[in-house]
N, C-alpha and C positions, 0 to 999 in steps of 0.2 A: 658166549664172546663178551669180552671186555671190552666196555666203552670209554675211553677217554672221559673222566668227568669236565675237565678242561674244555672239552671242547662244546659240549652242549652250553654251560655257562658263557665263553667268549660269546658263541652266537645270540644268547639270552643279552647278555651285555649290549651287542650290536645292535638289537632289534629296538632296546629301549633306549639306552643313550646315546647311539649313532643315528640309525636309522631313520627313524621316524618319529624325531622330535618336534619337527616342522612340516609342515604342506607346503612347498613351495616349488614353482616349475623355473624350469631352464629362464622364458623370458622375463619372469621379475626379477629373477636373481642378475640376470643383465643387464634390465635396466636399474636396477637399485644399484651395480655397480658403476655400469655408465653417468649413473647422477651423481654417484662419492665422485668421481675423478671431475665431473664439471665444477662442482660444490669448490673440492680442492685447487683446481685453476682459477677460477674465480677470485679467492680467497687469496690468492699468492699474486694474484697481479695487482690486486688493491696494495697487497703490503710491500711491492716493488717500489709502487708510487713512492711511500713514505722513506722506505730501506733498500736501498738499492742493494747493499752490500748485502740481501739475501732476496735477490734474485734467482734465481731456479735455474738450470742449463735443464734439466732432466726428472721428469717422478716417473719413479722405477719401484714396480711394483713387487713387492715384499711378503714371505708371513703366508699362514697356512692357506689360505683362501687361495690365494695361486696357486699354491703348492698340490691345492685341490685333497686336503686333509682335514677343513675346517666340518667339526662338528658344529651339527645346529643349523640355523638360519643366517644367513650372512649380513651379521651385527657386526661385525669386527672386520676394519682392514687396514693393512700395513704397507707401507712408503718411506721410501728413503729420499730425498732431496739433495741433487747436488747442485754446491753453489757455484753460478756463472762465472765470477770472478776467480774461483779457485782453483777448478775444473779445467784449466787451460792447459796444453801441456808448457810447459818450462817455467809455469808461474809460482810452485811450490816445490819443495824439495824437503826430503825426510831426512831427519836424523838417529842417532842410536838414543831413546831414551830407557823406559825401565827393561826394555827389550825390544829385537827386532818385529814382534808384533804390537807395540806399543810406543811408536815413536814420537818424538818434537818434530814439530812442522816448522819449517823456514820460508816466510815471503819473499819473494824475489822484490828488489827495490823500487822494478816499478809498478808494482801490483797495488791498487788503490785500493785499499780498503782499512777502516775503522781501526786510530789507533788506540784506542781502549780498549780493544781486541788481542795489543802485545802486548810483548812482556814487560817491558820498560816502563807501559805506565801502570799497568794493573799489581802489580807483583813487588813489591817492595824489595830494596835491596838484592837483585837480581845484577848483573855486568853487566856494562852497553852492551857487550860481544852478541847479547841473547834479544838486543833491542827488537830484529825483526823477526822474532818467534812468537808464533800463535800464543796464547795464553791458555792458562787451564781452558779446556771443553766447555764445564758448566758454566763459566761466565758467557758465551757465547749463546747455549742453549738457554739459560734465562734470558736473554736479553731476548732471542728470536719467539719464545713464548709468550712476553712481556705485549711486545707488540703485535704477535697473533692474538691475544686477547682483547688488546684493543680494536681491531679490525672486528671480532667476532663481535662485541660491544656495538658497532657502530650498526651493523650487519643486524642483529639483532631487535636495532630500534625502525630498525626500517623495514622489518618485517620483508625479507626478501628468500622468495623459494622459487626450486624449478617445476615443473610440471612435465613429467618423464613421458617420451613420446609412446611407448608399448603400452604399457599398465591405465596410461595417465593419472597417475600416483602421485604425488609429491613429495620433495623433499624441503626441508627447511631446517635454517640453523638451531642451533640450541645455544646455548651459556658455556662459556668457556672454563669450567671451574679448574682444572689441572693438566698437566700438560698432554693431552691428548682432543681430536676435535672432535664435537658431538651433533649430532644432526639427525632429525626426526622424520620419517618416512611412514606416507599415509598410503594406504592401497587404497585402489578407485573401483578398479574391477574386480569380478566375481572368481575365483578359481572352480576347473572345474573339481568335480568329487572324485574321491577316488575310492574306489566300493572295493577292493581289492584288500584293505586294511582292514583288520580284526577290530570290531568294534571295540574288544577290553584293553585294545592299547591305548592307551593317553596321547593325543596328540593335537595340534591345533591349525588353523589357515595362519597367514601372515595377512594380517591387518593391518598392523603396524608397528614399526620397529625404531627400535632408538639404537643409533649407531655410535660405535666408538672407532675415531682414523688415531692412530700411532704414526707419527712422522716424525723420521730420523734426516737430519742434515746429515750431508755424508760431504766428501769432493773424491773424484778418479784419484786412483794412487800412479803417482807420477812415475811410474818405473816396474812395470809386469817382469821385465827380464830381472831384474834384481828379485823376487820376490820366489821364482823358480829356481833361483840360486841358493835360496835358504836352506839350512841344513830341515827345517821342519815340516816342509811342502814335499807335496806326494807328486814325483815329477810326471808322475804320468796322467796329472789333471793337467797337463801343461795348457795342452791346448782347448781344454773348458775355461782356462783360466785366461786365453787369449781372447775368445771367446766373448765371455761377458763380462773381463775386467774385477778389478776388486777393489771397495774404496776403504776410506780412511775415513771415520764417525767418533763425534764427540764422547766417548766413555772412556772414562779416568782410569789407570790404572789400580788394579790391585794391591799396592807394596801397603801405601797407608791407607788410603779414600781421603784423604787430607786436600783443601781444596785448591794447595799451593803445586799439587804436580802438575805439567804442561805435558804430560803426556796424551794421545788420542789412541783410536784403535785401527788397526786393521781389520777389517771384515770379509767373508766371501759371501754374503747373504745370495746376491745374483746365481752364484754357480750352487749353492745350497738349493736356491729353488726349481732348478732345473733336475739336478740330480731328484730331489724327493718327488716334484710332480712325474719322474718318469718313467718310477718305480711300476710294478703292475698292480692291478686291483686289490690281488692278493695282501699283497705288501702292505699299501692305502687303507684297507681293512683292516689289520694287526693295528698301525699306527695309530689309526681312529678310536679302537677299541682301548689300545692302551692308557692313551691319551684321556681319554672316560674314566679310566681307575686310579690312576695313581700320579697324573699330573696336579702339580698344587701351585700353579704361578699366584703370586700376592704382588699388588702394584706397590713397591717400591725404590728410594733408591738406591739403597743397598745390594748390594751382593749376599743374600742371607743363601746360605746351603741348603738346596731342598731339591725334589724331584718334580723341575720344572719342565716348560715343553720343550726347552731347549736340548736340554740334556737328553732327552727321549728320541730328539730328533738325529743330536751326533751317534746315540748308540744305532739307530738303524740305518744311517748312513755306514759304519761300519759291519753292520749285520747284511747288508744287502750289496754295497762298494766294498768291501775290505780285501783284502788281499785275498781270503779265502773265500767271501762272499756267503751268499746263502747255500746252503749244504742242499736243504729240500725244503721246496715251499705245499708240501702234500694235505699239511694241517695247518690250522690257524695256531693251535696250542705249542705245535712244534716251533715256529716259529718265534711265538709271544715267548715262549721258555727262554730260546737262546739268547732273545733282546734282555729279559727279566737277567739272564746267568751273565750277561754282560756286565751289565749296569750293577750287579752287587757287587762280581767280583773289583771292579773300580771302586765302587762304595769302602770297600775290606780294606783297599792300598791310600782311598781318601785321593784317588787321583784319577782323571779320565782324558785322554788324550781329545783335540777338538781334532775336527775330520782334516782340514786342510792346514793345520799349522800343528803337528802332531809332538812338537815339542813344549805345548801352552797347556796348561788343566782350563780344563770345561768350567772347572768351579771356582777360576781365579789363581792369581800366585798366594793369595792369603788364604784360608778359608775362613769362612766367617758364621758364626752359628750364633744361635737364640744363648743369653749367660744369666746366671741369678747366683748369687751365695747360697749353693748349695753345701751345707757343712757333710763332708764322707769322711766318715769315721777311719774305713776300711780300706780307704788308698792314701797316699804318699803324694800323692798328684794335688797340684794346686786344684780349687775346688773351680773354678770358672774353667780349665782344661776339662775336668772329668766331665763337666757336664756337655761341653762341646765335643769330646768323643760319643758317650752316650747316644749324643743330637745324631749323630752322623751313625750310629749301630742300628738307631731307628728306623732310618731309612733303609738301612740294609734289612733289618728284621720283617720288614713290610714287604718285601720283594721278593726274601725267600717265600715268606710264610704263600704268598700269593703265587708262588712256580710252584710248593709242596703242593697246593692244591690243584691249580691245572693240571698236574701230571698226574694227577692220580687216575689207578684205572677201575673205576666203579660205575653204576648206574647212579644219578642224581635226580632227582625232582625238580620240577619248576619251583618249589619253593626255597630248594637249599640254594640255587642263583637265585635267587634276590635276595636270600641270608647275606649270601659273600658280597654282591653288590651294596649291599646297604653297609656293609662291613667298612669297604672301600673307600666307599662316601664320607663312612664316620670317619678312616682314617685320615682323611684328604682337610675334613672339617676341624678335626684336631690339630692336626700340622699345620693348618693355615692359621688359627686361630692362637696359639701359640707363637709362633711366629710374627704377627702381626703385631702382637702385644708388645714382645720383645724390642723389636725397629721400631716402634712410636716411641718406647719409653728409652731408644738410647742404648738397653743394654744389650752389645752386642758383642760377642769375645772374638778374638782374632787370634787363628794358630799360625804360629808367622814362620812355625818351621815344621816339614812335613814329617806327622807321625810318624809314618809308614807302613803302619796296618793297624786295623780295631783287635790284633788278637790280644792287649793286653787289657781290654777291656771284658773280664771275667763276667758267669752269667749271673754271679748272685750281686755284685755291680751295677750291673744293667737291669737286675730286679730292683734293687734299689732305687733306681732312677725311675721306671716306670712307678710304682709307687710315688713316688716324690709327682709323678704328673699330677695322680689322682687325686691328692692329698691338697695340693697347692692350685690343681686348676681346673679340679673335676673331668679331669680325662684319663678314659678308662681304656688302656690299651694292652690291656694283659694277654690277651690272646695271642700277642705276637711273641710272648716266652715259651 
């Protein structure tokens, strides 16, 4: 009987990368999560005293921990913070920006919000008619984190810490070096031994954790009825929209990434959280495995095109909740291959629709990729553009390579699985390093017009690109050819 190689590999990947990375029980996890919330509330309460414009009405959990798809220890949390002054009915109105999903925000005359965050103060040359509009979101975010860092510096100097009730562990503040809160957790109680875990599997108990917390400022969307009527919104999710609402957050549009745009961004994070958390355990398992194999998130200010965890989340939303839904959940390999096929198809056409905004591209209005003066003799294309197309094809080729191996019907050994796992890790590291280098050096290429597809990128052309990566960056990805 033929055995699907991928099924064994995926089970091996889950065991090694997802299931037994850490040994942590529910009490410890709940204690850490409650402690993190208490820390955030404390920081925000302190901030409110000095900067009332940053008073928070609601702390909304988002991200993989609350979706039930977190891989590893509870060391990362994500929250949206709704601004109290701007999340009251009739305080703001949205006006057309770069698209309906990137609106401009107009404050009503009675709204008490600092004038430095209004267009006529921060942006020279704007017309007086725009004086009540919020400025580019970047300025608001920069000031928010500037004030947060001041609070964190004060708290670090005072050695504030919280003792957790169940584990008697403690959480303390760490210096805030970037746009992220950092805490340090120390475990005081002893976890029970788990004798069922095989000794050859590398695991470790949670005795201490460095915890990162992402905070996203937000405003309640002022008109959910208008969202339902937008052509890109799937109307069958109307009830979910009215249950959770959607929010406007400080993410600039992707027209040119210049600081002078005053576009903000409409997000459906709460709706996404419910759909992902309500997936069955089979699909959550598939999701965790694929995230450990392909997601290459790099902490950067730009939206450089890559296989991010959000891209993967979008693919799973379509796989489970799309018009056709999942056709079969009998095997891990069946669902994983379906998701890989969907992602690679979208990469080929360089456009993936967002789940709740079907007329918006997950990768943005402008595709951004690493750029270099690559001299290509066999192509009439601009060198930067040629490199950009090959960069996208690199992701496409990797997904197809992975899908081909997973769908093969043959017996494989544990060593085969380990080798493939290393290959996935190598690809992620290679892509991450190249991406990080180009973004740090501001060598980013923007594809302003959708190229249509990757059809014009020949195998010979792509092979030369792979050779170039090896010669220039010591990145060997010839297994993709």
